[in-house]
ROSE-4610 file (N, C-alpha, C; in Angstrom, 1 decimal, always signed):
// ROSE-4610
residu = [X/X/X/X/X/X/X/X/X/X/X/X/X/X/X/X/X/X/X/X/X/X/X/X/X/X/X/X/X/X/X/X/X/X/X/X/X/X/X/X/X/X/X/X/X/X/X/X/X/X/X/X/X/X/X/X/X/X/X/X/X/X/X/X/X/X/X/X/X/X/X/X/X/X/X/X/X/X/X/X/X/X/X/X/X/X/X/X/X/X/X/X/X/X/X/X/X/X/X/X/X/X/X/X/X/X/X/X/X/X/X/X/X/X/X/X/X/X/X/X/X/X/X/X/X/X/X/X/X/X/X/X/X/X/X/X/X/X/X/X/X/X/X/X/X/X/X/X/X/X/X/X/X/X/X/X/X/X/X/X/X/X/X/X/X/X/X/X/X/X/X/X/X/X/X/X/X/X/X/X/X/X/X/X/X/X/X/X/X/X/X/X/X/X/X/X/X/X/X/X/X/X/X/X/X/X/X/X/X/X/X/X/X/X/X/X/X/X/X/X/X/X/X/X/X/X/X/X/X/X/X/X/X/X/X/X/X/X/X/X/X/X/X/X/X/X/X/X/X/X/X/X/X/X/X/X/X/X/X/X/X/X/X/X/X/X/X/X/X/X/X/X/X/X/X/X/X/X/X/X/X/X/X/X/X/X/X/X/X/X/X/X/X/X/X/X/X/X/X/X/X/X/X/X/X/X/X/X/X/X/X/X/X/X/X/X/X/X/X/X/X/X/X/X/X/X/X/X/X/X/X/X/X/X/X/X/X/X/X/X/X/X/X/X/X/X/X/X/X/X/X/X/X/X/X/X/X/X/X/X/X/X/X/X/X/X/X/X/X/X/X/X/X/X/X/X/X/X/X/X/X/X/X/X/X/X/X/X/X/X/X/X/X/X/X/X/X/X/X/X/X/X/X/X/X/X/X/X/X/X/X/X/X/X/X/X/X/X/X/X/X/X/X/X/X/X/X/X/X/X/X/X/X/X/X/X/X/X/X/X/X/X/X/X/X/X/X/X/X/X/X/X/X/X/X/X/X/X/X/X/X/X/X/X/X/X/X/X/X/X/X/X/X/X/X/X/X/X/X/X/X/X/X/X/X/X/X/X/X/X/X/X/X/X/X/X/X/X/X/X/X/X/X/X/X/X/X/X/X/X/X/X/X/X/X/X/X/X/X/X/X/X/X/X/X/X/X/X/X/X/X/X/X/X/X/X/X/X/X/X/X/X/X/X/X/X/X/X/X/X/X/X/X/X/X/X/X/X/X/X/X/X/X/X/X/X/X/X/X/X/X/X/X/X/X/X/X/X/X/X/X/X/X/X/X/X/X/X/X/X/X/X/X/X/X/X/X/X/X/X/X/X/X/X/X/X/X/X/X/X/X/X/X/X/X/X/X/X/X/X/X/X/X/X/X/X/X/X/X/X/X/X/X/X/X/X]
num = [1/1/1/2/2/2/3/3/3/4/4/4/5/5/5/6/6/6/7/7/7/8/8/8/9/9/9/10/10/10/11/11/11/12/12/12/13/13/13/14/14/14/15/15/15/16/16/16/17/17/17/18/18/18/19/19/19/20/20/20/21/21/21/22/22/22/23/23/23/24/24/24/25/25/25/26/26/26/27/27/27/28/28/28/29/29/29/30/30/30/31/31/31/32/32/32/33/33/33/34/34/34/35/35/35/36/36/36/37/37/37/38/38/38/39/39/39/40/40/40/41/41/41/42/42/42/43/43/43/44/44/44/45/45/45/46/46/46/47/47/47/48/48/48/49/49/49/50/50/50/51/51/51/52/52/52/53/53/53/54/54/54/55/55/55/56/56/56/57/57/57/58/58/58/59/59/59/60/60/60/61/61/61/62/62/62/63/63/63/64/64/64/65/65/65/66/66/66/67/67/67/68/68/68/69/69/69/70/70/70/71/71/71/72/72/72/73/73/73/74/74/74/75/75/75/76/76/76/77/77/77/78/78/78/79/79/79/80/80/80/81/81/81/82/82/82/83/83/83/84/84/84/85/85/85/86/86/86/87/87/87/88/88/88/89/89/89/90/90/90/91/91/91/92/92/92/93/93/93/94/94/94/95/95/95/96/96/96/97/97/97/98/98/98/99/99/99/100/100/100/101/101/101/102/102/102/103/103/103/104/104/104/105/105/105/106/106/106/107/107/107/108/108/108/109/109/109/110/110/110/111/111/111/112/112/112/113/113/113/114/114/114/115/115/115/116/116/116/117/117/117/118/118/118/119/119/119/120/120/120/121/121/121/122/122/122/123/123/123/124/124/124/125/125/125/126/126/126/127/127/127/128/128/128/129/129/129/130/130/130/131/131/131/132/132/132/133/133/133/134/134/134/135/135/135/136/136/136/137/137/137/138/138/138/139/139/139/140/140/140/141/141/141/142/142/142/143/143/143/144/144/144/145/145/145/146/146/146/147/147/147/148/148/148/149/149/149/150/150/150/151/151/151/152/152/152/153/153/153/154/154/154/155/155/155/156/156/156/157/157/157/158/158/158/159/159/159/160/160/160/161/161/161/162/162/162/163/163/163/164/164/164/165/165/165/166/166/166/167/167/167/168/168/168/169/169/169/170/170/170/171/171/171/172/172/172/173/173/173/174/174/174/175/175/175/176/176/176/177/177/177/178/178/178/179/179/179/180/180/180/181/181/181/182/182/182/183/183/183/184/184/184/185/185/185/186/186/186/187/187/187/188/188/188/189/189/189/190/190/190/191/191/191/192/192/192/193/193/193/194/194/194/195/195/195/196/196/196/197/197/197/198/198/198/199/199/199/200/200/200/201/201/201/202/202/202/203/203/203/204/204/204/205/205/205/206/206/206/207/207/207/208/208/208/209/209/209/210/210/210/211/211/211/212/212/212]
x = [+119.1/+119.7/+118.7/+117.6/+116.6/+115.2/+114.2/+112.9/+111.9/+110.8/+109.7/+109.3/+109.3/+108.9/+107.6/+107.4/+106.1/+105.9/+104.6/+104.2/+104.0/+104.2/+104.1/+103.1/+102.0/+101.2/+101.8/+102.3/+102.9/+101.9/+101.4/+100.3/+100.6/+100.0/+100.2/+99.8/+98.7/+98.3/+97.9/+97.9/+97.6/+96.1/+95.3/+93.8/+93.5/+94.2/+94.0/+94.5/+95.6/+96.0/+95.1/+94.5/+93.6/+92.3/+91.9/+90.6/+90.9/+92.0/+92.3/+92.3/+92.9/+93.0/+91.6/+90.8/+89.5/+88.6/+88.8/+88.1/+88.5/+89.8/+90.3/+90.0/+90.2/+90.1/+88.9/+88.1/+87.0/+87.4/+88.6/+89.1/+89.6/+89.4/+89.9/+91.2/+92.3/+93.7/+93.9/+94.2/+94.5/+95.7/+95.8/+97.0/+98.1/+99.3/+100.5/+101.3/+102.1/+103.0/+103.4/+104.0/+104.6/+106.1/+106.8/+108.2/+108.9/+109.1/+109.6/+111.0/+111.7/+113.1/+113.1/+111.9/+111.9/+110.8/+110.0/+108.9/+107.8/+107.5/+106.4/+105.6/+104.4/+103.6/+102.9/+102.3/+101.8/+100.6/+99.9/+99.0/+99.5/+99.2/+99.7/+98.7/+98.9/+97.9/+98.7/+98.5/+99.2/+98.6/+99.5/+99.1/+99.4/+99.9/+100.2/+101.7/+102.2/+103.6/+104.6/+104.4/+105.2/+105.4/+104.4/+104.4/+103.3/+103.5/+102.4/+102.3/+101.2/+101.0/+101.2/+101.9/+102.1/+101.6/+100.8/+100.4/+101.2/+102.0/+102.9/+102.8/+102.9/+102.8/+103.6/+103.8/+104.5/+103.7/+104.3/+103.5/+103.6/+102.4/+102.4/+102.9/+102.8/+103.3/+104.7/+105.3/+106.6/+107.7/+108.9/+110.1/+110.9/+111.6/+112.5/+113.7/+114.0/+115.1/+116.5/+116.7/+118.0/+118.8/+118.1/+118.7/+117.5/+117.7/+116.7/+115.8/+114.5/+113.5/+113.5/+112.9/+112.7/+111.5/+111.4/+110.2/+110.0/+111.1/+110.9/+110.0/+109.9/+108.9/+109.2/+110.5/+110.8/+110.3/+110.0/+109.5/+107.9/+107.3/+105.8/+105.1/+105.7/+105.1/+105.1/+106.2/+106.2/+105.2/+105.1/+104.1/+102.7/+102.4/+101.1/+100.8/+101.9/+101.7/+101.5/+102.3/+102.1/+100.7/+100.3/+99.0/+97.9/+97.9/+96.9/+96.9/+98.0/+98.1/+97.7/+97.4/+96.9/+98.0/+99.2/+100.4/+100.4/+99.7/+99.5/+100.2/+100.0/+100.9/+102.2/+103.1/+104.2/+105.6/+105.7/+106.9/+106.8/+108.0/+108.0/+109.4/+109.4/+110.6/+111.0/+112.3/+112.8/+113.7/+113.6/+114.5/+115.7/+116.7/+118.0/+118.8/+119.8/+120.8/+122.1/+122.1/+123.4/+123.3/+122.8/+122.7/+124.0/+125.0/+126.3/+126.8/+126.8/+127.3/+126.5/+125.2/+124.4/+124.6/+124.6/+124.9/+126.3/+127.2/+128.6/+128.7/+128.0/+128.1/+127.1/+126.0/+124.9/+124.5/+125.4/+125.1/+124.4/+124.8/+124.2/+122.7/+122.2/+120.7/+120.1/+120.7/+120.1/+120.4/+121.6/+122.0/+122.7/+122.5/+123.3/+122.5/+123.2/+122.5/+122.4/+121.1/+120.8/+120.3/+120.9/+120.4/+119.3/+118.2/+117.0/+116.4/+115.7/+115.7/+117.1/+117.4/+118.8/+119.4/+118.6/+119.1/+119.3/+118.4/+118.5/+118.1/+119.0/+118.7/+118.2/+117.1/+116.6/+116.5/+116.7/+116.7/+117.5/+117.8/+118.5/+117.7/+117.8/+117.0/+118.0/+117.8/+118.6/+117.9/+118.6/+118.1/+119.0/+118.6/+119.5/+119.8/+120.9/+121.4/+120.4/+119.6/+118.6/+117.2/+117.1/+115.9/+114.9/+115.3/+114.3/+114.1/+113.1/+112.8/+113.9/+114.4/+115.5/+114.9/+115.6/+115.2/+113.7/+113.3/+112.0/+111.0/+111.4/+110.5/+110.5/+111.2/+111.3/+112.2/+113.2/+114.0/+113.4/+113.5/+113.0/+113.9/+113.3/+114.1/+114.4/+115.5/+116.0/+115.9/+115.5/+115.4/+116.1/+116.7/+117.3/+116.7/+115.9/+115.2/+116.2/+117.4/+118.4/+117.9/+117.3/+116.9/+115.6/+115.0/+113.8/+112.5/+111.8/+110.6/+109.3/+109.5/+108.4/+107.4/+108.0/+107.2/+105.9/+106.0/+104.9/+103.6/+103.8/+102.7/+102.0/+102.7/+102.1/+101.2/+101.3/+100.5/+99.2/+98.1/+96.7/+96.5/+95.8/+95.5/+94.0/+93.5/+92.1/+91.7/+92.5/+92.2/+92.6/+93.4/+93.8/+95.1/+95.2/+96.3/+96.7/+98.0/+98.5/+98.6/+98.0/+97.9/+98.9/+99.0/+99.9/+100.4/+101.6/+102.2/+102.9/+102.5/+103.0/+103.5/+104.6/+105.2/+105.2/+104.6/+104.6/+105.7/+106.6/+107.8/+108.3/+108.8/+109.3/+110.5/+111.3/+112.4/+112.3/+111.3/+111.1/+112.3/+113.0/+114.2/+115.3/+115.6/+116.6/+116.3/+115.1/+114.7/+114.7/+114.3/+114.3/+115.7/+116.7/+118.1/+118.6/+118.2/+118.6/+118.0/+116.7/+116.1/+116.8/+117.2/+117.9/+119.3/+120.0/+121.3/+121.3/+120.2/+120.1/+119.4/+119.0/+118.4/+117.2/+116.3/+115.1/+114.0/+113.6/+112.5/+111.2/+110.2/+108.9/+108.9/+109.8/+109.8/+108.6/+108.2/+107.0/+107.2/+106.2/+106.2/+106.3/+107.1/+107.3/+106.6/+106.0/+105.4/+105.8/+105.8/+106.1/+105.0/+105.3/+104.3/+105.0/+104.1/+104.6/+105.3/+104.8/+105.4/+105.3/+106.1/+106.1/+104.8/+104.2/+102.9/+102.9/+102.4/+102.3/+100.8/+100.6/+99.2/+99.3/+98.6/+98.6/+97.2/+97.1/+95.8/+95.8/+94.8/+94.7/+93.4/+93.4/+92.2/+91.8/+90.5/+90.0/+88.7/+88.2/+86.9/+85.8/+85.9/+84.9/+85.2/+86.3/+86.7/+88.0/+88.3/+89.6/+89.5/+90.5/+90.5/+91.8/+91.8/+93.0/+93.4/+94.7/+95.3/+96.2/+96.1/+96.9/+97.5]
y = [+95.4/+96.3/+96.9/+96.2/+96.7/+96.5/+97.3/+97.2/+97.5/+96.8/+97.0/+98.4/+99.1/+100.5/+100.6/+100.0/+100.1/+99.0/+98.7/+97.7/+98.5/+97.8/+98.5/+97.7/+98.3/+97.9/+98.6/+97.8/+98.4/+98.2/+99.3/+99.3/+99.8/+99.3/+99.9/+101.3/+101.7/+103.1/+103.4/+104.6/+104.9/+104.6/+104.9/+104.7/+103.2/+102.3/+100.9/+100.5/+101.0/+100.7/+101.1/+102.3/+102.8/+102.0/+101.7/+100.8/+99.5/+98.8/+97.6/+97.6/+98.6/+98.7/+99.0/+99.8/+100.0/+98.8/+98.0/+96.7/+95.7/+95.7/+94.9/+95.4/+96.7/+97.2/+98.1/+98.4/+99.3/+100.7/+101.1/+102.4/+103.1/+104.4/+105.2/+105.9/+105.4/+105.8/+107.2/+108.2/+109.6/+109.7/+110.7/+110.9/+111.3/+110.9/+111.2/+112.3/+112.0/+112.9/+112.5/+113.5/+113.2/+113.1/+112.1/+112.0/+112.5/+113.8/+114.5/+113.9/+113.4/+112.9/+111.4/+110.8/+109.4/+109.1/+110.1/+110.0/+109.0/+109.0/+108.2/+109.0/+108.5/+109.1/+108.1/+108.5/+107.5/+108.0/+107.1/+107.3/+106.6/+107.1/+106.4/+106.4/+105.4/+105.1/+104.5/+105.1/+104.5/+103.2/+102.3/+101.0/+100.7/+101.7/+101.5/+101.2/+101.6/+101.2/+101.8/+103.0/+103.7/+102.9/+102.0/+101.3/+101.9/+101.9/+102.4/+101.6/+101.9/+101.3/+102.3/+102.0/+102.8/+102.2/+102.9/+102.5/+103.4/+102.7/+103.5/+103.1/+104.1/+103.8/+104.8/+104.5/+105.5/+106.7/+107.9/+109.1/+109.5/+109.5/+109.7/+111.1/+112.0/+113.4/+113.6/+112.6/+112.8/+112.7/+113.1/+113.0/+111.8/+111.3/+110.2/+110.7/+109.9/+110.4/+110.3/+109.7/+109.6/+108.5/+107.6/+106.4/+105.4/+104.1/+103.2/+103.7/+103.6/+104.0/+102.8/+103.2/+102.2/+101.3/+100.2/+99.3/+98.7/+98.6/+98.0/+98.7/+100.0/+100.8/+101.0/+100.7/+100.9/+99.7/+98.6/+97.4/+97.3/+98.1/+98.2/+97.0/+96.2/+95.0/+94.0/+93.9/+93.0/+93.4/+94.8/+95.3/+94.9/+95.0/+94.7/+93.2/+92.3/+90.9/+90.5/+91.0/+90.7/+91.1/+92.3/+92.8/+91.9/+91.5/+90.7/+89.3/+88.9/+87.6/+87.7/+88.9/+89.1/+89.3/+89.5/+89.9/+91.4/+92.0/+93.4/+94.0/+93.4/+93.7/+93.0/+93.8/+93.2/+93.2/+94.0/+94.1/+94.9/+95.2/+96.0/+96.7/+97.7/+98.4/+98.3/+98.2/+98.2/+99.4/+100.0/+101.1/+100.7/+101.5/+101.2/+102.5/+102.5/+103.5/+103.0/+101.8/+101.1/+100.7/+101.6/+101.3/+101.0/+101.8/+101.7/+100.3/+99.8/+98.5/+97.4/+97.5/+96.5/+96.5/+97.7/+97.7/+97.3/+97.5/+97.1/+95.5/+94.9/+93.5/+92.7/+93.3/+92.7/+93.5/+94.1/+94.9/+94.2/+92.9/+92.1/+92.0/+92.1/+92.0/+93.4/+94.3/+95.6/+96.7/+96.5/+97.6/+98.7/+99.9/+101.0/+102.0/+102.6/+103.7/+104.9/+105.4/+106.6/+107.7/+108.8/+109.9/+110.7/+110.9/+111.5/+112.5/+113.5/+114.0/+114.4/+114.3/+114.4/+115.8/+116.9/+118.2/+118.5/+118.0/+118.3/+117.1/+116.1/+114.8/+115.0/+114.2/+114.1/+112.7/+111.7/+110.3/+109.6/+108.3/+107.5/+106.2/+105.7/+104.5/+103.6/+102.3/+101.3/+100.9/+101.0/+100.6/+99.8/+98.5/+97.7/+98.4/+98.0/+98.7/+98.7/+97.7/+97.6/+98.1/+98.5/+99.1/+98.0/+96.8/+95.7/+95.6/+94.9/+94.6/+93.6/+93.8/+92.9/+91.5/+90.5/+89.1/+89.0/+89.8/+89.8/+90.2/+91.0/+91.4/+90.6/+89.5/+88.7/+89.4/+90.1/+90.9/+92.4/+93.1/+94.5/+95.4/+96.5/+97.7/+98.3/+99.1/+99.7/+101.2/+101.8/+103.3/+103.7/+104.9/+105.5/+106.9/+107.0/+108.3/+109.4/+109.0/+109.9/+110.4/+109.5/+109.9/+110.8/+111.0/+111.9/+111.0/+111.0/+110.2/+111.1/+112.4/+113.3/+113.0/+112.2/+111.9/+111.1/+110.3/+109.4/+110.3/+111.4/+112.3/+112.9/+112.9/+113.5/+112.4/+111.2/+110.1/+110.0/+109.9/+109.8/+108.6/+108.7/+107.6/+107.4/+106.3/+106.0/+104.9/+104.6/+103.5/+102.1/+102.0/+100.7/+100.2/+99.0/+98.5/+97.1/+97.0/+95.8/+94.7/+93.5/+92.5/+91.3/+91.0/+89.9/+90.2/+89.8/+90.0/+88.7/+88.1/+86.8/+86.8/+86.1/+85.9/+84.4/+84.0/+82.6/+82.6/+81.6/+81.6/+80.2/+79.9/+78.6/+78.1/+79.1/+78.8/+79.6/+79.2/+80.0/+79.9/+78.7/+78.6/+79.5/+79.6/+80.5/+82.0/+82.4/+83.8/+84.1/+83.1/+83.3/+83.5/+82.7/+82.8/+84.2/+84.8/+86.1/+87.2/+87.0/+87.9/+87.8/+86.6/+86.4/+87.0/+86.9/+87.4/+88.9/+89.5/+91.0/+91.5/+90.6/+91.0/+92.0/+91.5/+92.4/+92.2/+93.3/+93.3/+93.4/+92.5/+92.5/+92.2/+91.3/+90.8/+90.0/+89.7/+88.9/+87.5/+86.8/+85.4/+84.6/+83.5/+82.8/+81.5/+81.2/+79.9/+79.4/+78.1/+77.6/+77.9/+78.2/+78.5/+78.2/+78.1/+77.8/+79.0/+80.2/+81.5/+82.5/+83.6/+84.7/+85.3/+85.4/+86.1/+86.7/+87.9/+88.5/+88.6/+88.5/+88.8/+89.5/+90.5/+91.2/+91.3/+90.9/+91.0/+92.3/+93.1/+94.5/+94.7/+95.1/+95.5/+96.9/+97.0/+98.3/+98.6/+99.8/+100.1/+99.1/+98.5/+97.6/+96.1/+95.9/+94.5/+94.1/+92.8/+92.3/+92.2/+92.6/+92.5/+92.0/+91.4/+90.9/+91.7/+92.0/+92.8/+91.9/+91.7/+90.8/+91.6]
z = [+109.1/+108.1/+107.2/+106.9/+106.0/+106.7/+106.3/+106.9/+105.7/+105.8/+104.8/+104.8/+103.7/+103.5/+102.8/+101.6/+101.0/+100.0/+99.7/+98.7/+97.4/+96.3/+95.0/+94.1/+93.7/+92.5/+91.3/+90.4/+89.2/+88.0/+87.5/+86.6/+85.2/+84.2/+82.9/+82.7/+83.4/+83.5/+85.0/+85.4/+86.8/+87.0/+86.0/+86.2/+86.4/+85.7/+85.9/+87.3/+87.8/+89.1/+90.2/+90.1/+91.1/+91.1/+89.9/+89.8/+90.4/+90.2/+90.7/+92.3/+92.8/+94.3/+94.9/+94.1/+94.5/+94.6/+93.5/+93.5/+94.6/+94.9/+96.0/+97.4/+97.7/+99.0/+99.3/+98.2/+98.4/+98.9/+98.4/+98.8/+97.6/+97.5/+96.5/+96.9/+96.4/+96.9/+96.2/+97.0/+96.4/+95.7/+94.8/+94.0/+94.9/+94.5/+95.3/+94.6/+93.6/+93.0/+91.6/+90.9/+89.6/+89.9/+89.4/+89.5/+88.2/+88.2/+87.0/+86.7/+87.7/+87.5/+87.0/+86.9/+86.5/+85.5/+85.1/+84.2/+84.6/+85.9/+86.4/+87.4/+87.8/+88.8/+89.6/+90.8/+91.7/+92.5/+93.1/+94.2/+95.4/+96.6/+97.8/+98.9/+99.8/+100.9/+102.1/+103.3/+104.5/+104.9/+105.3/+105.7/+107.2/+108.0/+109.4/+109.6/+110.7/+111.1/+110.1/+109.6/+108.6/+107.3/+107.0/+105.7/+104.9/+103.6/+102.8/+101.4/+100.8/+99.4/+98.4/+97.3/+96.2/+94.9/+94.2/+92.8/+91.9/+91.1/+90.2/+88.8/+87.9/+86.4/+85.7/+84.4/+83.5/+83.4/+83.4/+83.2/+81.8/+81.1/+79.6/+79.3/+80.2/+80.0/+80.6/+81.1/+81.7/+80.7/+81.1/+80.3/+80.6/+79.6/+79.8/+80.6/+81.7/+82.6/+82.1/+80.9/+80.4/+81.0/+81.7/+82.3/+82.5/+82.8/+83.0/+84.2/+84.0/+85.0/+86.1/+87.3/+88.3/+88.0/+88.8/+88.7/+87.4/+86.5/+85.2/+84.3/+84.5/+83.8/+82.3/+81.9/+80.5/+79.7/+80.4/+79.7/+79.8/+79.1/+79.2/+78.7/+77.8/+77.3/+78.5/+79.3/+80.5/+81.5/+81.8/+82.7/+82.4/+81.1/+80.6/+80.7/+80.4/+80.5/+81.9/+82.8/+84.3/+84.7/+84.3/+84.7/+84.3/+83.0/+82.4/+83.1/+83.6/+84.3/+85.8/+86.2/+87.6/+88.6/+88.1/+88.9/+89.0/+89.9/+90.0/+91.2/+92.4/+93.5/+93.2/+92.6/+91.9/+92.6/+93.7/+94.4/+95.7/+96.2/+97.5/+97.6/+98.5/+98.7/+100.2/+100.4/+101.8/+102.0/+103.2/+103.5/+104.3/+104.2/+104.9/+105.0/+105.9/+105.9/+105.4/+104.9/+104.5/+103.0/+102.2/+100.8/+100.1/+100.4/+99.7/+99.9/+101.2/+101.5/+100.7/+100.7/+100.1/+98.5/+97.9/+96.5/+96.1/+97.0/+96.8/+96.8/+97.7/+97.9/+97.0/+96.7/+96.0/+94.8/+94.1/+93.0/+91.8/+91.7/+90.6/+90.8/+92.0/+92.3/+92.4/+93.1/+93.4/+92.5/+91.8/+90.9/+91.6/+91.1/+91.5/+92.4/+93.4/+94.1/+93.3/+93.2/+92.4/+93.3/+93.4/+94.2/+93.5/+94.1/+93.5/+94.4/+93.9/+92.5/+92.0/+90.8/+90.3/+90.7/+90.5/+90.7/+92.1/+93.0/+94.5/+95.3/+95.4/+96.0/+97.5/+97.7/+99.1/+99.5/+98.6/+99.0/+97.9/+98.2/+97.3/+97.0/+95.8/+95.4/+94.6/+94.8/+94.1/+92.8/+91.7/+90.3/+89.6/+89.2/+88.4/+87.1/+86.5/+85.3/+84.2/+84.1/+83.0/+83.5/+84.7/+85.3/+85.8/+85.7/+86.0/+87.5/+87.9/+89.3/+89.8/+91.0/+91.6/+91.7/+91.0/+91.0/+90.6/+89.6/+89.0/+90.1/+91.1/+92.1/+93.4/+93.4/+94.7/+95.7/+95.3/+96.1/+96.1/+97.2/+97.2/+96.5/+96.0/+95.6/+97.0/+97.0/+98.3/+98.2/+99.3/+99.4/+100.7/+100.6/+101.8/+101.9/+103.0/+103.2/+103.9/+104.1/+104.7/+106.1/+106.8/+108.2/+108.3/+107.2/+107.2/+107.1/+108.2/+108.2/+108.1/+107.7/+107.7/+106.5/+105.5/+104.3/+104.7/+105.8/+106.1/+106.4/+107.1/+107.4/+106.2/+105.1/+103.9/+103.1/+103.5/+102.8/+103.4/+102.6/+103.1/+103.9/+105.0/+105.9/+105.9/+105.2/+105.1/+106.0/+107.0/+108.0/+107.5/+106.4/+106.0/+106.8/+107.2/+107.9/+107.4/+107.1/+106.6/+107.7/+107.4/+108.4/+108.0/+106.7/+106.3/+104.8/+104.6/+103.3/+102.9/+101.8/+101.4/+100.0/+99.8/+98.5/+98.2/+97.1/+96.6/+95.5/+95.6/+94.8/+94.5/+93.3/+93.0/+93.9/+94.4/+95.3/+96.6/+97.4/+98.6/+99.6/+99.6/+100.5/+100.1/+98.8/+98.4/+98.7/+98.4/+98.7/+100.2/+101.0/+102.4/+102.9/+102.3/+102.7/+102.4/+101.3/+101.0/+102.0/+102.4/+103.3/+104.7/+105.1/+106.4/+106.3/+105.2/+105.0/+105.1/+104.5/+104.5/+105.8/+106.7/+108.0/+107.7/+106.9/+106.5/+107.5/+108.1/+109.1/+108.3/+108.7/+108.1/+106.6/+106.2/+104.9/+104.7/+103.4/+103.2/+103.7/+104.1/+104.4/+103.1/+103.1/+101.9/+101.8/+100.7/+100.4/+99.0/+98.8/+97.5/+96.5/+95.3/+94.2/+92.9/+91.9/+90.6/+89.9/+90.3/+89.8/+90.9/+90.7/+91.7/+91.8/+92.9/+93.2/+94.6/+94.7/+96.0/+96.4/+97.7/+98.2/+99.6/+99.7/+101.0/+101.6/+102.9/+103.6/+104.3/+104.1/+104.6/+105.3/+106.5/+107.2/+106.8/+106.4/+105.9/+106.8/+106.7/+107.4/+107.0/+105.8/+105.3/+105.7/+106.4/+106.8/+106.1/+106.3/+105.8/+104.3/+103.5/+102.1/+101.6/+100.4/+99.8/+98.6/+98.5/+97.4/+96.7/+95.4/+94.6/+93.4]
């Protein structure tokens, strides 16, 4: 029903996010786009198999969207706290063509379906009512590309390829049950940990690297 779409590095500033990924992967991730409808902006990098990496941050020149932003962007204090604690690869997004059913049955986790951009929608995204990450990031945000896969070709490909994606969590059994219930393809592997932390192993032209 769902499939891994992209990994998200959620940064206090875009410059900090790009620098962190450069330090981890030895790659300069190119600029992606400004989200005028959400007041954020990003850099993006292909990771193979229609999966990509997004570095996303609040756009200091952007406008408030008049509703909670995605990825917990309205709580900049928490983003900074997570960042300083080393929780920088902070979440992920899964794609589906069944968002209405998922939000209807699991709205307490995923929130509402929001059509974006607001004026001329081309995709839909799930956003909890307070804008927070679903289950603090243990559950994915959800996107519906409406059958359009052409966006992948617009994302720069620098030869990086995702090899492994792991989530450490205090309740790996409970999170795994949710992944199985939602039939998520290529969900993160789960391990027990004291707190939620992601790690991705990525093959790059310079060898295997770890993104955290």
